[in-house]
N, CA, C and O atoms as CSV, one atom per row, in Angstrom:
chain,resi,resn,atom,element,x,y,z
A,1,UNK,N,N,72.260,115.260,92.410
A,1,UNK,CA,C,73.680,115.536,92.519
A,1,UNK,C,C,74.102,114.948,93.917
A,1,UNK,O,O,73.572,114.983,95.027
A,2,UNK,N,N,75.366,114.344,93.388
A,2,UNK,CA,C,76.050,113.773,94.651
A,2,UNK,C,C,77.183,114.182,95.409
A,2,UNK,O,O,78.312,114.561,95.095
A,3,UNK,N,N,76.294,113.921,97.028
A,3,UNK,CA,C,77.269,115.435,97.799
A,3,UNK,C,C,78.285,114.638,98.596
A,3,UNK,O,O,78.360,113.434,98.353
A,4,UNK,N,N,78.932,115.071,99.350
A,4,UNK,CA,C,79.543,114.537,100.672
A,4,UNK,C,C,79.502,114.748,102.028
A,4,UNK,O,O,79.938,115.671,102.716
A,5,UNK,N,N,78.940,113.798,102.284
A,5,UNK,CA,C,78.260,113.633,103.709
A,5,UNK,C,C,79.677,113.904,104.975
A,5,UNK,O,O,80.109,113.164,105.859
A,6,UNK,N,N,79.990,115.002,104.627
A,6,UNK,CA,C,81.452,114.821,105.961
A,6,UNK,C,C,81.112,114.926,107.337
A,6,UNK,O,O,81.912,114.504,108.172
A,7,UNK,N,N,79.978,115.459,107.701
A,7,UNK,CA,C,79.105,116.145,108.922
A,7,UNK,C,C,79.226,114.189,109.654
A,7,UNK,O,O,79.466,113.985,110.844
A,8,UNK,N,N,79.030,113.185,108.764
A,8,UNK,CA,C,78.306,111.808,109.131
A,8,UNK,C,C,80.031,110.938,110.098
A,8,UNK,O,O,79.938,109.926,110.792
A,9,UNK,N,N,81.191,111.594,109.876
A,9,UNK,CA,C,82.691,111.551,110.826
A,9,UNK,C,C,81.987,111.477,111.846
A,9,UNK,O,O,81.991,110.266,112.068
A,10,UNK,N,N,81.223,112.072,112.825
A,10,UNK,CA,C,80.831,112.221,113.886
A,10,UNK,C,C,79.741,111.599,114.002
A,10,UNK,O,O,79.414,111.533,115.186
A,11,UNK,N,N,78.937,111.050,113.229
A,11,UNK,CA,C,77.709,110.225,113.415
A,11,UNK,C,C,77.707,108.712,113.947
A,11,UNK,O,O,78.836,108.232,114.049
A,12,UNK,N,N,76.674,107.901,114.293
A,12,UNK,CA,C,77.068,106.736,115.085
A,12,UNK,C,C,76.455,106.267,114.069
A,12,UNK,O,O,75.637,105.372,114.277
A,13,UNK,N,N,76.726,106.836,112.417
A,13,UNK,CA,C,76.033,105.247,111.557
A,13,UNK,C,C,77.294,104.112,111.659
A,13,UNK,O,O,78.485,104.318,111.893
A,14,UNK,N,N,76.613,102.893,111.406
A,14,UNK,CA,C,77.630,102.077,111.308
A,14,UNK,C,C,78.380,101.679,110.348
A,14,UNK,O,O,78.971,100.634,110.618
A,15,UNK,N,N,78.583,102.096,109.349
A,15,UNK,CA,C,78.569,102.436,107.744
A,15,UNK,C,C,79.826,103.018,107.923
A,15,UNK,O,O,80.849,102.372,107.694
A,16,UNK,N,N,79.842,103.855,108.202
A,16,UNK,CA,C,81.222,105.164,108.249
A,16,UNK,C,C,81.630,104.651,109.184
A,16,UNK,O,O,82.694,104.070,108.970
A,17,UNK,N,N,81.110,104.559,110.610
A,17,UNK,CA,C,82.284,103.683,111.657
A,17,UNK,C,C,82.881,102.721,111.343
A,17,UNK,O,O,83.818,102.744,112.141
A,18,UNK,N,N,83.062,101.535,110.496
A,18,UNK,CA,C,83.268,100.458,110.296
A,18,UNK,C,C,84.272,100.760,109.046
A,18,UNK,O,O,85.343,100.156,108.976
A,19,UNK,N,N,83.792,101.953,107.823
A,19,UNK,CA,C,84.401,101.690,106.668
A,19,UNK,C,C,85.752,102.507,107.741
A,19,UNK,O,O,86.866,102.011,107.908
A,20,UNK,N,N,85.271,103.840,108.355
A,20,UNK,CA,C,86.795,104.323,108.842
A,20,UNK,C,C,88.030,103.452,109.679
A,20,UNK,O,O,89.247,103.541,109.514
A,21,UNK,N,N,87.244,102.558,110.662
A,21,UNK,CA,C,88.538,101.540,110.877
A,21,UNK,C,C,88.881,100.529,110.004
A,21,UNK,O,O,90.085,100.276,110.050
A,22,UNK,N,N,88.358,99.977,109.361
A,22,UNK,CA,C,88.480,99.439,108.534
A,22,UNK,C,C,89.960,100.020,107.172
A,22,UNK,O,O,90.800,99.243,106.719
A,23,UNK,N,N,89.873,101.278,106.880
A,23,UNK,CA,C,90.953,101.673,106.402
A,23,UNK,C,C,91.890,102.220,106.993
A,23,UNK,O,O,92.821,102.764,106.401
A,24,UNK,N,N,91.757,102.141,108.449
A,24,UNK,CA,C,92.607,103.035,109.428
A,24,UNK,C,C,93.525,101.606,109.956
A,24,UNK,O,O,94.682,101.754,110.352
A,25,UNK,N,N,93.026,100.557,109.922
A,25,UNK,CA,C,93.349,98.808,110.109
A,25,UNK,C,C,94.475,98.750,109.035
A,25,UNK,O,O,95.667,98.538,109.259
A,26,UNK,N,N,93.910,98.968,107.878
A,26,UNK,CA,C,94.570,97.800,106.488
A,26,UNK,C,C,95.866,99.199,106.535
A,26,UNK,O,O,97.022,98.788,106.428
A,27,UNK,N,N,95.670,100.964,106.704
A,27,UNK,CA,C,97.159,101.568,106.812
A,27,UNK,C,C,98.199,101.119,107.806
A,27,UNK,O,O,99.401,100.959,107.592
A,28,UNK,N,N,97.418,100.911,109.127
A,28,UNK,CA,C,98.611,100.085,109.805
A,28,UNK,C,C,99.372,98.774,109.214
A,28,UNK,O,O,100.460,98.680,108.645
A,29,UNK,N,N,98.586,97.985,109.493
A,29,UNK,CA,C,99.339,96.927,108.246
A,29,UNK,C,C,100.205,97.046,107.742
A,29,UNK,O,O,101.281,96.512,108.012
A,30,UNK,N,N,99.913,97.955,106.663
A,30,UNK,CA,C,100.673,98.166,105.349
A,30,UNK,C,C,101.880,99.306,105.792
A,30,UNK,O,O,102.624,99.907,105.017
A,31,UNK,N,N,101.824,99.424,107.535
A,31,UNK,CA,C,102.832,100.540,107.373
A,31,UNK,C,C,103.764,99.356,108.295
A,31,UNK,O,O,104.895,99.018,107.947
A,32,UNK,N,N,103.032,98.783,109.577
A,32,UNK,CA,C,103.688,97.067,110.443
A,32,UNK,C,C,104.700,96.555,109.111
A,32,UNK,O,O,105.926,96.553,109.224
A,33,UNK,N,N,103.831,96.029,107.555
A,33,UNK,CA,C,104.676,95.549,106.713
A,33,UNK,C,C,105.878,95.658,106.220
A,33,UNK,O,O,106.777,94.849,106.449
A,34,UNK,N,N,105.991,96.703,105.479
A,34,UNK,CA,C,107.062,98.066,105.471
A,34,UNK,C,C,108.059,97.939,106.278
A,34,UNK,O,O,109.226,97.639,106.028
A,35,UNK,N,N,107.422,98.242,107.512
A,35,UNK,CA,C,108.501,97.829,109.140
A,35,UNK,C,C,109.048,96.903,109.218
A,35,UNK,O,O,110.256,96.937,109.457
A,36,UNK,N,N,108.490,95.908,109.077
A,36,UNK,CA,C,109.403,94.247,109.434
A,36,UNK,C,C,110.160,93.962,107.822
A,36,UNK,O,O,111.271,93.511,108.100
A,37,UNK,N,N,110.055,94.018,106.618
A,37,UNK,CA,C,110.761,94.112,106.001
A,37,UNK,C,C,111.891,94.423,105.358
A,37,UNK,O,O,112.841,93.909,104.767
A,38,UNK,N,N,111.245,95.913,105.833
A,38,UNK,CA,C,112.456,96.898,105.303
A,38,UNK,C,C,113.549,97.369,106.378
A,38,UNK,O,O,114.664,97.794,106.077
A,39,UNK,N,N,112.843,97.164,108.221
A,39,UNK,CA,C,113.934,97.722,109.136
A,39,UNK,C,C,114.454,96.573,109.634
A,39,UNK,O,O,115.616,96.698,110.021
A,40,UNK,N,N,113.919,95.369,109.766
A,40,UNK,CA,C,114.657,94.132,110.484
A,40,UNK,C,C,114.697,93.750,109.538
A,40,UNK,O,O,115.926,93.746,109.606
A,41,UNK,N,N,114.393,93.112,107.935
A,41,UNK,CA,C,115.171,92.680,106.970
A,41,UNK,C,C,116.029,93.035,106.995
A,41,UNK,O,O,116.915,92.254,107.342
A,42,UNK,N,N,116.518,94.825,106.565
A,42,UNK,CA,C,117.808,94.688,105.907
A,42,UNK,C,C,118.779,94.073,107.467
A,42,UNK,O,O,119.907,93.658,107.200
A,43,UNK,N,N,118.390,94.026,108.885
A,43,UNK,CA,C,119.706,93.439,109.747
A,43,UNK,C,C,119.646,92.498,109.616
A,43,UNK,O,O,120.758,91.980,109.515
A,44,UNK,N,N,118.517,91.571,109.514
A,44,UNK,CA,C,118.723,89.961,109.306
A,44,UNK,C,C,119.435,89.873,107.320
A,44,UNK,O,O,119.968,88.785,107.103
A,45,UNK,N,N,119.441,90.548,106.462
A,45,UNK,CA,C,120.306,90.052,105.618
A,45,UNK,C,C,121.328,90.359,105.957
A,45,UNK,O,O,122.121,89.548,105.478
A,46,UNK,N,N,122.064,91.422,106.795
A,46,UNK,CA,C,123.090,92.002,106.799
A,46,UNK,C,C,123.608,90.682,107.616
A,46,UNK,O,O,124.561,90.021,107.203
A,47,UNK,N,N,122.826,90.330,108.924
A,47,UNK,CA,C,123.735,89.420,109.416
A,47,UNK,C,C,124.497,88.012,108.818
A,47,UNK,O,O,125.514,87.391,109.125
A,48,UNK,N,N,123.261,87.840,107.631
A,48,UNK,CA,C,123.370,86.465,106.855
A,48,UNK,C,C,124.309,86.598,105.485
A,48,UNK,O,O,124.672,85.714,104.708
A,49,UNK,N,N,124.554,87.953,105.478
A,49,UNK,CA,C,125.591,87.703,104.472
A,49,UNK,C,C,127.162,88.158,104.807
A,49,UNK,O,O,128.160,88.102,104.088
A,50,UNK,N,N,126.948,88.766,106.566
A,50,UNK,CA,C,128.417,88.434,107.238
A,50,UNK,C,C,128.545,87.320,108.165
A,50,UNK,O,O,129.297,87.302,109.141
A,51,UNK,N,N,127.692,86.315,107.761
A,51,UNK,CA,C,128.013,85.432,107.890
A,51,UNK,C,C,127.752,84.813,109.586
A,51,UNK,O,O,128.037,83.661,109.911
A,52,UNK,N,N,127.192,85.789,110.478
A,52,UNK,CA,C,126.559,85.540,111.536
A,52,UNK,C,C,125.422,84.605,111.762
A,52,UNK,O,O,124.358,84.841,112.334
A,53,UNK,N,N,125.855,83.450,111.183
A,53,UNK,CA,C,124.827,82.177,111.344
A,53,UNK,C,C,125.445,81.069,112.143
A,53,UNK,O,O,126.579,80.761,111.776
A,54,UNK,N,N,124.878,80.312,113.292
A,54,UNK,CA,C,125.698,79.659,114.201
A,54,UNK,C,C,126.042,80.306,115.346
A,54,UNK,O,O,126.253,81.518,115.330
A,55,UNK,N,N,126.143,79.535,116.523
A,55,UNK,CA,C,126.945,80.398,117.867
A,55,UNK,C,C,128.318,80.798,117.960
A,55,UNK,O,O,128.604,81.592,118.857
A,56,UNK,N,N,129.321,80.341,117.104
A,56,UNK,CA,C,130.634,80.151,117.073
A,56,UNK,C,C,130.916,81.597,115.864
A,56,UNK,O,O,131.979,82.215,115.802
A,57,UNK,N,N,129.702,81.881,115.014
A,57,UNK,CA,C,130.083,82.802,114.063
A,57,UNK,C,C,129.184,84.244,114.514
A,57,UNK,O,O,128.628,84.954,113.677
A,58,UNK,N,N,129.170,84.469,115.766
A,58,UNK,CA,C,128.062,85.508,116.053
A,58,UNK,C,C,128.911,87.112,116.178
A,58,UNK,O,O,129.980,87.130,116.789
A,59,UNK,N,N,128.491,88.111,115.710
A,59,UNK,CA,C,128.829,89.420,115.756
A,59,UNK,C,C,128.021,90.577,116.690
A,59,UNK,O,O,126.881,90.701,117.138
A,60,UNK,N,N,129.506,91.491,116.724
A,60,UNK,CA,C,128.799,92.338,117.445
A,60,UNK,C,C,127.921,93.343,116.710
A,60,UNK,O,O,128.161,93.479,115.510
A,61,UNK,N,N,126.510,94.386,117.480
A,61,UNK,CA,C,126.300,95.051,116.806
A,61,UNK,C,C,127.109,95.901,116.010
A,61,UNK,O,O,126.960,95.814,114.791
A,62,UNK,N,N,128.055,96.823,116.526
A,62,UNK,CA,C,129.432,97.572,116.025
A,62,UNK,C,C,129.498,96.411,114.718
A,62,UNK,O,O,128.865,97.001,113.842
A,63,UNK,N,N,129.735,95.681,114.397
A,63,UNK,CA,C,130.212,95.385,113.259
A,63,UNK,C,C,129.005,94.865,112.158
A,63,UNK,O,O,129.315,94.701,110.978
A,64,UNK,N,N,128.030,94.692,112.490
A,64,UNK,CA,C,127.266,94.936,111.852
A,64,UNK,C,C,126.813,96.460,111.118
A,64,UNK,O,O,126.477,96.532,109.936
A,65,UNK,N,N,126.849,97.170,111.674
A,65,UNK,CA,C,126.866,98.838,111.526
A,65,UNK,C,C,125.555,99.057,112.232
A,65,UNK,O,O,125.040,100.101,111.831
A,66,UNK,N,N,124.583,98.222,113.465
A,66,UNK,CA,C,123.677,98.596,113.705
A,66,UNK,C,C,123.499,98.989,115.475
A,66,UNK,O,O,122.532,98.913,116.233
A,67,UNK,N,N,125.075,99.475,115.691
A,67,UNK,CA,C,125.091,100.007,117.183
A,67,UNK,C,C,124.506,101.089,117.494
A,67,UNK,O,O,124.366,101.130,118.717
A,68,UNK,N,N,124.059,102.064,116.940
A,68,UNK,CA,C,123.666,103.152,117.263
A,68,UNK,C,C,121.799,103.223,117.278
A,68,UNK,O,O,120.981,104.078,117.619
A,69,UNK,N,N,121.719,101.859,116.724
A,69,UNK,CA,C,120.129,101.833,115.558
A,69,UNK,C,C,118.973,101.321,116.933
A,69,UNK,O,O,119.038,100.164,117.347
A,70,UNK,N,N,118.471,101.817,117.233
A,70,UNK,CA,C,117.873,101.823,118.520
A,70,UNK,C,C,116.978,100.691,118.340
A,70,UNK,O,O,117.051,99.607,118.918
A,71,UNK,N,N,116.067,101.089,117.417
A,71,UNK,CA,C,115.091,99.913,116.324
A,71,UNK,C,C,115.279,99.302,116.148
A,71,UNK,O,O,114.361,98.999,115.385
A,72,UNK,N,N,116.114,98.241,116.180
A,72,UNK,CA,C,117.046,96.742,116.123
A,72,UNK,C,C,117.474,96.257,117.512
A,72,UNK,O,O,117.466,95.032,117.628
A,73,UNK,N,N,117.937,97.131,118.853
A,73,UNK,CA,C,117.926,97.161,119.299
A,73,UNK,C,C,116.350,96.911,120.523
A,73,UNK,O,O,116.152,96.079,121.408
A,74,UNK,N,N,115.638,97.885,120.084
A,74,UNK,CA,C,114.377,97.303,120.736
A,74,UNK,C,C,113.663,96.061,120.079
A,74,UNK,O,O,112.704,95.427,120.519
A,75,UNK,N,N,114.351,95.881,118.952
A,75,UNK,CA,C,113.643,94.565,118.366
A,75,UNK,C,C,114.093,93.045,119.245
A,75,UNK,O,O,113.367,92.108,119.577
A,76,UNK,N,N,115.668,93.265,119.461
A,76,UNK,CA,C,116.313,91.852,119.739
A,76,UNK,C,C,115.920,91.970,121.508
A,76,UNK,O,O,116.543,91.129,122.156
A,77,UNK,N,N,115.025,92.849,122.328
A,77,UNK,CA,C,114.942,92.718,123.076
A,77,UNK,C,C,113.761,91.476,123.415
A,77,UNK,O,O,112.685,91.386,122.824
A,78,UNK,N,N,114.226,90.576,124.480
A,78,UNK,CA,C,113.443,89.945,125.047
A,78,UNK,C,C,111.844,89.571,124.753
A,78,UNK,O,O,111.109,90.547,124.905
A,79,UNK,N,N,111.339,88.650,124.460
A,79,UNK,CA,C,110.238,88.504,124.356
A,79,UNK,C,C,109.683,89.079,122.790
A,79,UNK,O,O,108.498,88.904,122.506
A,80,UNK,N,N,110.427,89.635,121.998
A,80,UNK,CA,C,109.886,90.301,120.732
A,80,UNK,C,C,110.301,89.310,119.249
A,80,UNK,O,O,111.440,88.875,119.075
A,81,UNK,N,N,109.270,89.096,118.371
A,81,UNK,CA,C,109.870,88.845,117.327
A,81,UNK,C,C,110.810,88.125,116.646
A,81,UNK,O,O,110.773,86.904,116.496
A,82,UNK,N,N,112.274,89.406,115.929
A,82,UNK,CA,C,113.422,89.265,116.150
A,82,UNK,C,C,113.405,87.920,117.037
A,82,UNK,O,O,113.201,86.770,116.650
A,83,UNK,N,N,113.674,88.390,118.331
A,83,UNK,CA,C,114.590,87.576,119.210
A,83,UNK,C,C,114.533,85.727,119.505
A,83,UNK,O,O,115.130,84.754,119.966
A,84,UNK,N,N,113.618,86.094,118.995
A,84,UNK,CA,C,112.918,84.255,118.584
A,84,UNK,C,C,113.842,83.579,117.830
A,84,UNK,O,O,114.265,82.429,117.943
A,85,UNK,N,N,114.112,84.485,117.013
A,85,UNK,CA,C,115.126,83.769,115.833
A,85,UNK,C,C,116.655,84.373,115.933
A,85,UNK,O,O,117.367,83.953,115.022
A,86,UNK,N,N,117.129,85.024,116.597
A,86,UNK,CA,C,118.241,85.677,116.515
A,86,UNK,C,C,118.684,85.412,118.168
A,86,UNK,O,O,117.777,85.351,118.998
A,87,UNK,N,N,119.713,85.302,118.478
A,87,UNK,CA,C,119.983,84.767,119.647
A,87,UNK,C,C,121.487,85.527,120.313
A,87,UNK,O,O,122.051,86.312,119.552
A,88,UNK,N,N,121.974,85.348,121.392
A,88,UNK,CA,C,122.557,86.641,121.686
A,88,UNK,C,C,123.991,85.328,122.882
A,88,UNK,O,O,123.678,84.487,123.724
A,89,UNK,N,N,125.163,85.655,122.492
A,89,UNK,CA,C,126.328,85.008,123.436
A,89,UNK,C,C,127.083,86.515,123.925
A,89,UNK,O,O,126.561,87.628,123.862
A,90,UNK,N,N,128.350,86.208,124.383
A,90,UNK,CA,C,129.472,87.035,124.749
A,90,UNK,C,C,129.900,87.730,123.483
A,90,UNK,O,O,129.997,88.957,123.457
A,91,UNK,N,N,130.193,86.877,122.290
A,91,UNK,CA,C,130.638,87.609,121.062
A,91,UNK,C,C,129.644,88.647,120.630
A,91,UNK,O,O,130.104,89.700,120.189
A,92,UNK,N,N,128.384,88.498,120.695
A,92,UNK,CA,C,127.249,89.573,119.653
A,92,UNK,C,C,126.247,88.520,119.173
A,92,UNK,O,O,126.266,87.573,119.959
A,93,UNK,N,N,125.406,88.342,118.202
A,93,UNK,CA,C,124.487,88.431,117.938
A,93,UNK,C,C,124.440,87.456,116.789
A,93,UNK,O,O,124.970,87.975,115.806
A,94,UNK,N,N,124.003,86.235,116.546
A,94,UNK,CA,C,124.234,85.461,115.780
A,94,UNK,C,C,122.241,84.979,115.786
A,94,UNK,O,O,121.359,85.176,116.622
A,95,UNK,N,N,122.248,84.108,114.019
A,95,UNK,CA,C,120.832,83.476,113.831
A,95,UNK,C,C,121.405,82.086,114.159
A,95,UNK,O,O,122.600,81.840,113.997
A,96,UNK,N,N,120.853,81.522,114.450
A,96,UNK,CA,C,120.397,79.917,115.169
A,96,UNK,C,C,120.846,79.010,113.511
A,96,UNK,O,O,120.298,79.405,112.482
A,97,UNK,N,N,121.529,78.208,113.472
A,97,UNK,CA,C,121.694,77.789,111.816
A,97,UNK,C,C,120.521,76.888,111.955
A,97,UNK,O,O,120.241,76.779,110.762
A,98,UNK,N,N,119.643,76.169,112.577
A,98,UNK,CA,C,118.179,75.613,112.182
A,98,UNK,C,C,117.135,76.699,111.817
A,98,UNK,O,O,116.008,76.421,111.406
A,99,UNK,N,N,117.700,78.235,112.043
A,99,UNK,CA,C,116.847,79.493,111.229
A,99,UNK,C,C,117.143,79.557,110.022
A,99,UNK,O,O,116.248,79.487,109.180
A,100,UNK,N,N,118.330,79.690,109.699
A,100,UNK,CA,C,118.818,80.394,108.384
A,100,UNK,C,C,118.084,80.052,107.088
A,100,UNK,O,O,117.943,80.879,106.187
A,101,UNK,N,N,117.692,78.992,107.038
A,101,UNK,CA,C,116.732,79.004,105.650
A,101,UNK,C,C,115.418,79.783,105.733
A,101,UNK,O,O,115.016,80.484,104.805
A,102,UNK,N,N,114.682,79.604,107.047
A,102,UNK,CA,C,113.471,80.262,107.661
A,102,UNK,C,C,113.540,81.889,107.202
A,102,UNK,O,O,112.585,82.509,106.732
A,103,UNK,N,N,114.691,82.353,107.410
A,103,UNK,CA,C,115.037,83.953,107.688
A,103,UNK,C,C,115.675,84.495,106.285
A,103,UNK,O,O,116.035,85.638,106.003
A,104,UNK,N,N,115.700,83.227,105.444
A,104,UNK,CA,C,116.239,83.525,104.103
A,104,UNK,C,C,114.845,83.565,103.562
A,104,UNK,O,O,114.456,84.628,103.078
A,105,UNK,N,N,114.241,82.776,103.583
A,105,UNK,CA,C,112.936,82.793,102.559
A,105,UNK,C,C,112.179,84.246,103.007
A,105,UNK,O,O,111.692,84.961,102.131
A,106,UNK,N,N,112.116,84.646,104.510
A,106,UNK,CA,C,111.248,85.399,105.184
A,106,UNK,C,C,111.880,86.696,104.677
A,106,UNK,O,O,111.094,87.552,104.272
A,107,UNK,N,N,112.954,86.914,104.647
A,107,UNK,CA,C,113.581,88.597,104.260
A,107,UNK,C,C,114.556,88.364,103.411
A,107,UNK,O,O,115.245,89.384,103.424
A,108,UNK,N,N,114.919,87.749,102.822
A,108,UNK,CA,C,114.933,87.834,100.925
A,108,UNK,C,C,113.950,87.951,100.052
A,108,UNK,O,O,114.307,88.099,98.883
A,109,UNK,N,N,112.880,87.931,100.261
A,109,UNK,CA,C,112.151,88.162,99.157
A,109,UNK,C,C,112.085,89.786,99.193
A,109,UNK,O,O,112.434,90.735,99.894
A,110,UNK,N,N,111.051,89.325,97.331
A,110,UNK,CA,C,111.551,91.291,97.245
A,110,UNK,C,C,110.942,92.161,98.566
A,110,UNK,O,O,109.990,91.628,99.136
A,111,UNK,N,N,111.364,93.309,99.033
A,111,UNK,CA,C,111.200,93.893,99.888
A,111,UNK,C,C,109.893,95.027,99.584
A,111,UNK,O,O,109.880,95.210,98.367
A,112,UNK,N,N,109.193,95.550,100.015
A,112,UNK,CA,C,108.218,96.523,100.124
A,112,UNK,C,C,108.822,97.884,100.144
A,112,UNK,O,O,109.170,98.150,101.294
A,113,UNK,N,N,109.038,98.697,99.437
A,113,UNK,CA,C,109.227,99.871,99.612
A,113,UNK,C,C,108.301,100.750,100.034
A,113,UNK,O,O,107.120,100.411,99.962
A,114,UNK,N,N,108.729,102.331,100.670
A,114,UNK,CA,C,108.249,103.006,100.662
A,114,UNK,C,C,107.570,104.007,99.708
A,114,UNK,O,O,106.576,104.710,99.890
A,115,UNK,N,N,108.391,103.877,98.624
A,115,UNK,CA,C,106.911,103.952,97.335
A,115,UNK,C,C,105.546,103.176,97.474
A,115,UNK,O,O,104.445,103.719,97.564
A,116,UNK,N,N,105.782,101.872,97.476
A,116,UNK,CA,C,104.690,100.640,97.561
A,116,UNK,C,C,103.844,101.064,98.514
A,116,UNK,O,O,102.616,100.999,98.460
A,117,UNK,N,N,104.505,101.504,99.397
A,117,UNK,CA,C,103.803,102.102,100.753
A,117,UNK,C,C,102.732,103.564,100.430
A,117,UNK,O,O,101.554,103.897,100.564
A,118,UNK,N,N,103.648,103.954,100.079
A,118,UNK,CA,C,102.812,104.903,99.721
A,118,UNK,C,C,101.790,105.044,98.274
A,118,UNK,O,O,100.852,105.819,98.089
A,119,UNK,N,N,102.097,104.474,97.778
A,119,UNK,CA,C,101.156,104.073,96.803
A,119,UNK,C,C,99.813,103.031,97.177
A,119,UNK,O,O,98.724,103.329,96.687
A,120,UNK,N,N,99.856,102.568,97.510
A,120,UNK,CA,C,99.028,101.011,98.872
A,120,UNK,C,C,97.943,102.678,99.570
A,120,UNK,O,O,96.742,102.920,99.444
A,121,UNK,N,N,98.860,103.346,100.145
A,121,UNK,CA,C,97.588,104.207,101.101
A,121,UNK,C,C,96.695,105.156,99.933
A,121,UNK,O,O,95.483,105.357,100.016
A,122,UNK,N,N,97.637,105.706,98.784
A,122,UNK,CA,C,96.551,106.386,98.182
A,122,UNK,C,C,95.790,105.887,97.317
A,122,UNK,O,O,95.068,106.654,96.680
A,123,UNK,N,N,95.751,104.564,97.079
A,123,UNK,CA,C,94.683,103.687,96.498
A,123,UNK,C,C,93.419,103.659,97.705
A,123,UNK,O,O,92.284,104.138,97.713
A,124,UNK,N,N,94.123,102.941,98.602
A,124,UNK,CA,C,93.161,102.864,99.761
A,124,UNK,C,C,91.897,104.047,100.077
A,124,UNK,O,O,90.698,103.888,100.306
A,125,UNK,N,N,92.926,105.545,99.958
A,125,UNK,CA,C,92.695,106.366,100.068
A,125,UNK,C,C,91.147,106.898,98.981
A,125,UNK,O,O,90.037,107.326,99.298
A,126,UNK,N,N,91.608,106.685,98.032
A,126,UNK,CA,C,90.594,106.606,96.431
A,126,UNK,C,C,89.372,105.670,97.018
A,126,UNK,O,O,88.214,106.064,97.152
A,127,UNK,N,N,89.810,104.477,97.312
A,127,UNK,CA,C,88.759,103.021,98.003
A,127,UNK,C,C,87.735,104.464,98.791
A,127,UNK,O,O,86.698,105.014,98.420
A,128,UNK,N,N,88.656,104.679,100.023
A,128,UNK,CA,C,87.865,105.078,101.313
A,128,UNK,C,C,86.833,106.254,100.674
A,128,UNK,O,O,85.657,106.157,101.022
A,129,UNK,N,N,87.215,107.418,99.712
A,129,UNK,CA,C,86.587,107.989,99.484
A,129,UNK,C,C,85.415,107.943,98.487
A,129,UNK,O,O,84.422,108.664,98.588
A,130,UNK,N,N,85.583,107.179,97.672
A,130,UNK,CA,C,84.468,106.661,96.854
A,130,UNK,C,C,83.601,106.350,97.475
A,130,UNK,O,O,82.566,107.011,97.556
A,131,UNK,N,N,83.859,105.007,98.209
A,131,UNK,CA,C,82.865,104.384,99.042
A,131,UNK,C,C,82.190,105.384,100.078
A,131,UNK,O,O,81.081,105.026,100.476
A,132,UNK,N,N,82.701,106.613,100.591
A,132,UNK,CA,C,82.408,107.232,101.238
A,132,UNK,C,C,81.586,108.660,100.266
A,132,UNK,O,O,81.216,109.719,100.773
A,133,UNK,N,N,81.507,108.400,99.266
A,133,UNK,CA,C,80.813,108.935,98.582
A,133,UNK,C,C,79.406,108.443,97.624
A,133,UNK,O,O,78.342,109.057,97.551
A,134,UNK,N,N,79.648,107.579,97.164
A,134,UNK,CA,C,78.942,106.226,96.229
A,134,UNK,C,C,77.842,105.368,97.520
A,134,UNK,O,O,76.711,105.108,97.108
A,135,UNK,N,N,78.028,105.130,98.373
A,135,UNK,CA,C,77.768,104.250,99.215
A,135,UNK,C,C,76.244,104.661,99.825
A,135,UNK,O,O,75.273,103.906,99.769
A,136,UNK,N,N,76.235,106.027,100.423
A,136,UNK,CA,C,74.700,106.676,100.615
A,136,UNK,C,C,74.125,106.404,99.582
A,136,UNK,O,O,73.256,105.533,99.570
A,137,UNK,N,N,74.649,107.419,97.944
A,137,UNK,CA,C,73.949,107.354,96.852
A,137,UNK,C,C,73.221,106.575,96.734
A,137,UNK,O,O,72.006,106.759,96.818
A,138,UNK,N,N,73.977,105.094,96.420
A,138,UNK,CA,C,73.839,103.808,95.838
A,138,UNK,C,C,72.341,103.246,97.052
A,138,UNK,O,O,71.267,102.834,96.613
A,139,UNK,N,N,72.615,103.361,98.311
A,139,UNK,CA,C,71.372,103.041,99.491
A,139,UNK,C,C,70.431,103.596,99.086
A,139,UNK,O,O,69.510,102.930,98.614
A,140,UNK,N,N,70.336,105.536,99.163
A,140,UNK,CA,C,69.312,106.254,98.443
A,140,UNK,C,C,68.664,106.132,97.498
A,140,UNK,O,O,67.451,106.338,97.465
A,141,UNK,N,N,69.555,105.671,96.291
A,141,UNK,CA,C,68.788,105.225,94.921
A,141,UNK,C,C,67.785,103.923,95.086
A,141,UNK,O,O,66.788,103.907,94.364
A,142,UNK,N,N,68.041,102.640,96.166
A,142,UNK,CA,C,67.692,101.404,95.755
A,142,UNK,C,C,66.427,101.836,96.763
A,142,UNK,O,O,65.413,101.185,96.513
A,143,UNK,N,N,66.248,103.030,98.105
A,143,UNK,CA,C,65.587,103.010,98.918
A,143,UNK,C,C,63.918,103.310,98.508
A,143,UNK,O,O,62.810,102.996,98.942
A,144,UNK,N,N,64.756,104.489,96.888
A,144,UNK,CA,C,63.739,104.982,96.391
A,144,UNK,C,C,63.313,104.369,95.333
A,144,UNK,O,O,62.281,104.881,94.899
A,145,UNK,N,N,63.686,103.487,94.746
A,145,UNK,CA,C,63.280,102.385,94.262
A,145,UNK,C,C,62.477,100.970,94.554
A,145,UNK,O,O,62.094,100.004,93.893
A,146,UNK,N,N,62.452,101.338,95.700
A,146,UNK,CA,C,61.558,99.744,96.215
A,146,UNK,C,C,60.723,100.812,96.558
A,146,UNK,O,O,59.811,100.578,95.765
A,147,UNK,N,N,60.313,101.976,97.260
A,147,UNK,CA,C,59.272,102.690,97.194
A,147,UNK,C,C,58.265,103.048,96.481
A,147,UNK,O,O,57.072,103.277,96.681
A,148,UNK,N,N,59.335,103.053,95.166
A,148,UNK,CA,C,58.208,103.345,94.167
A,148,UNK,C,C,57.918,102.256,93.475
A,148,UNK,O,O,57.429,102.392,92.353
A,149,UNK,N,N,58.161,100.972,94.007
A,149,UNK,CA,C,57.337,99.292,93.156
A,149,UNK,C,C,56.085,99.277,93.969
A,149,UNK,O,O,55.244,98.396,93.792
C-alpha cells in the first residue's frame, strides 16, 4: 500500500527538500514569465503601436494610458530591465530606434496568459505530488529487491 509521507515536509531528507525547492523555483519562473510577457509586454506593444519609437516621437505615460500604473513606473526606474531599452526625455518615453526590432521580437510573440500559468502550476503540482508519493515507494521496492538477491 502506498502512503503519503506528509511528515517528511519537515524532515532533513535531501530528496524532499530538493523537490520542494525545485517546484517553488519553477512556479516563481512561471509567474515572472507571465509578468514579463503580459504586463511589460502590453506596455511595450502600446508604445510601438503609438509610434513612440525614436527620441522625437516620445510619448508621456498618460497619452499611452499608463499614468496610474505603478508597476510600469517601477519598471521604468533606473537599472531595471525595461529601462535599458526605453529612454525618457522632456516629452515622455520612447524606444530607441535601434531597439525597435528587438522589442518587437521579444514582446510581439504569443503571450502567456493566466490560463496557461494556472495550467502549468496545476501540472507541476500533479508531478510534484506524484513524485512525493512514488519515489519513496520505488526506492523502498528497489532496496527490498536488492536485499533479496
